[in-house]
N, C-alpha and C positions, 0 to 999 in steps of 0.2 A: 290721797283723795284730791281730785281736781275740783277746785272751787275758786272763783274770783269774786272778791267782795268789792263792789263798786261804790265809790263815794257819790252821794247826791248833794252833799253840802260839806264844805270844808276842803282842806288840802289832801290830795291823795298821798298815801304813805307806802313805804316799802315794807314788805313782810317776809318772814322766813319761808323758804320753799317747803319746809316740812310742817310748819305750823302757821296756817293762814290767820290765826288770831294774834300771833306774836309780831308786833311792829318792831322793825329794826332801824327805822329812821325815815327821813323825808328830805326833799330838796329845798324847802323853804322854811325858815324859822323866824319868829319874832325875837327881838333882843330886849326883853322888858326890864332887865336890871343890868347896870354896869357899875362896878364898885372896885374898891381896893382893900386889901388887908395887909397889915404890918405886924411886927411883934408886939406893938402896943394895943392891937385889937383884942378885946376880951375873948378868951378861949382860943387864941391863935394857935398854940401848940397842938391842941386837939384838932383844930381845923386842918392843919397841914399833915396830920398823920397819914392820910390817904396818899399824899404825895411821897412821903418818906417810904411807905411800904412799896411803892412802885419805882423808887429811885429817881423821883422827879423833884424832890425838895432841894432846889439849887439856888434859891434867892432869899434875900432878906425882905420879904414882902411880895405880894402878887397883885396884878390887875386881873379882874374877873369880868367875864361876860357870860350872863346866863341866857341860854337859848331855849326857846319853847315853841312847839307846834301843838296842834290839837291832841296828838297822841304820843308825843315823845318830848324829851328834854335833854339838854346837855349843858355842861359847864366848861368854859374855856379859862385856863390859867396861863397868863402871859406876864410880861414885865409891866410894872407900874407906868413906865414911860410910854409904852405902846398904848395902854388903855387911856392915859391922859391925852395922848395925841388923837386917839379915836374920838374921845368926847369932844375935843375942840373941833374936829372936822365933821362931826355929826350934827351940827346945829340945824341943818336942813333935813336930817333924817336919811341921808343918802350915802353916808360913809360906809366903807367896808374895812375889814381887818384881815390880816394875813394869819390864818390859823397855824401855819407851819412854824411860826415864831414861838409858839407855846405848846401846850398839851390840852387835848380835849377829852373829857370824861363823859360817858353816857349818864344821863339824869342829873338832877340837882343834888348836891350833898345834903346829908342830914346828920343829926346827932349833936353832941355837945359843941357849943360854939355856933354851929350853923343854924340851929333851930331858933336862936334869938337874933342872929344876924340877917337872915333872909326874911323879908316881909311877906305877908300873905299876898299872893298875886292871882287874880282871877283871869280867866280867858276873856270874858266880857268885861270891859272897863268903860265906865261912864266917860272918862276923859278922851276915849277913842270913839265916842259916838254910840256906845251901848245904852240900852234902856237904863241900866244901873249896874254897879259893880256886882259881879257874880250872878247876873240874871240874863240868860240868853242861850241860844243854841251853841253847841260846841262842834258837833259833826253829825252826819247821818249817812246811812248805808241803804242801798236798795236790797229788799228781801229777795233772795234767790228763788224762793218757792211760791210766793204769793205775789202775783203781778200787781204793781202799784203800791205795795206796802213798803214801809221803811222801818229801820231801827234807828231811833234818834237819840243822841246823847245831848243832855241839856243841863245847864246850871239853873238853880231856882232857889226860892226861899220856902222853907217848909218847917213843920213841927213834927217831932217824933211822937209827941202826945198832944192832945188838944189844949192842955193847960200848961205846956212848956213854952220856953222862949223860941222865937223863930231862929232857924239856923240857915247858914249858907250850905246848900247841898248840891250834889251832882248825881245823876243816874242816867239810865237809858229807858226807852219805851219802844215796844214793837207795835206798830199800827196794824199788824196782822192778827195777833192773838190778844192784844190789849191787856197783857199782864201788868198789874199795878205793882211795881217793885217794892212799894212800901209794905206789901204783905208777903214778900218773898225775901227772907232775911239775907243780908249780905250784899244786896244790890243797890242800896242807897248809901252814899259815902259823904262824910263831912268834906266840904270843898276847901281843902287846905293848900292846894298847889297843883303843879303839873302831875304829880304822881296820882292824885285822886282822880283827875280827869282821864289820865292814861288807863287807870284800872277800870273805870266805867266804860271807856271805849273798847277795852279788851273784852269785857263781859258782853258788850253789844255784838262784837264780832263772834264770840263764842256762841251766842244765841243763834246767829245766822248759820254758823257751821253745824250746830246741833240739828237745826231744821233741815239742812241739806243732807246730813248723814242719816237721820232717822225719819225724816218726813214730818209734816205738820200734823199734830194731833196724836202722834205715837206716844205711848207711855214713857218711852225713853227720851223723847224730844223735849227740849226746853221751850219749844213753841207749841203750846197746846191751847187753842181757843176753847173757851167754855160755851160758846154759842148761846149765851144768855141763860144758861141753866140756873145759875145762882140767883140771877135777877128774877126769873120766873118764880122761883121758890119763895123769895122774899115778898114778891107781889101777892102770891097766893095767901101767905100768912097774913099780910096786911089787909087783904080783902076780907078774910075770915074774921080778923079781930075787929075791924071797923064796920063790917057789914056793907061795904061799898062794892061797886062793879068795876070801877076804873083802877088803873095801875098806879101805885105810889111812885114807882120808878120807871124809867125807860126799860123796855123789855128786851133790848139787844145790847150786847157789849159795846158796839161801836157808838150807839146813841148815848149810852150812859157815859162812856169815856169822853165823848165830845162835849158833854155838859158838866160832868162832875169829876172826871179823871184826868190822867196825864195829857190826853189829847187836847183838853181845854187849855192847859198850860202852854203846850206847843203851839196851838193856834194863836194865842195872844203873843207869844214870843215872835212868831213869824210876822205878825201884824205890827210889831214894834210897840206893843202895849205891855206895861208891867202887870203881870198876873197877881191876883191876891195870894197871900201866903197859903200854901197848900196844907190842908188838914187843920186850918186855924179854927 
């Protein structure tokens, strides 16, 4: 299936030739975490299991560099000396490191030891000029079937239930069909790190692929605009209950989304304004 997914915001990524939703890497990464581990690090033996399994456990301790892009992540294992030198030379943020001196693994590790060692890292960070930690756009793609529409991946604060505590979440939104992912199970993720954002971006790509494969509005397509059908039904019930002639809600999906849905969040994020907690 020939399809090119074009970035409209964020770093372009490389994808598999056979699976356009499967990202294999990119040319530019952030290095949000630089650290070291030694046998005295809690959980060290469990942390180096992955190295042992691949025949790479050759040191008494490692220097680590965690790499991250909008849709991918990797972990570099090198010598402690190399990483300490990198930290000294990176005072101005312009140092580079020679990846051939160590070994690079796709994604950040997880499991025993790692889950307590790696702090929660958001793509949008206040210290780097973001609105707030974990609040902002991650990436966006041009819709291939609806001119001018995008599928946007964003970090935000929301509530699973109105009386629950706010959570740091990540999801995507299609400005062509205005699906609210809160009502589509499995498309809103707790924003715990690169893997959460990678998965949300993968689902955004899958949404575009589905629209390209099946068309917009087809029963097999993930992109199915409701064209205000549900809003008109709610407005009709409200008019009947209250004996009014006006609509209680906007009667088109794009108008409703722009005032009460994900589009209202995205508009605020693009304006550099912190949106209210969604579904509060």
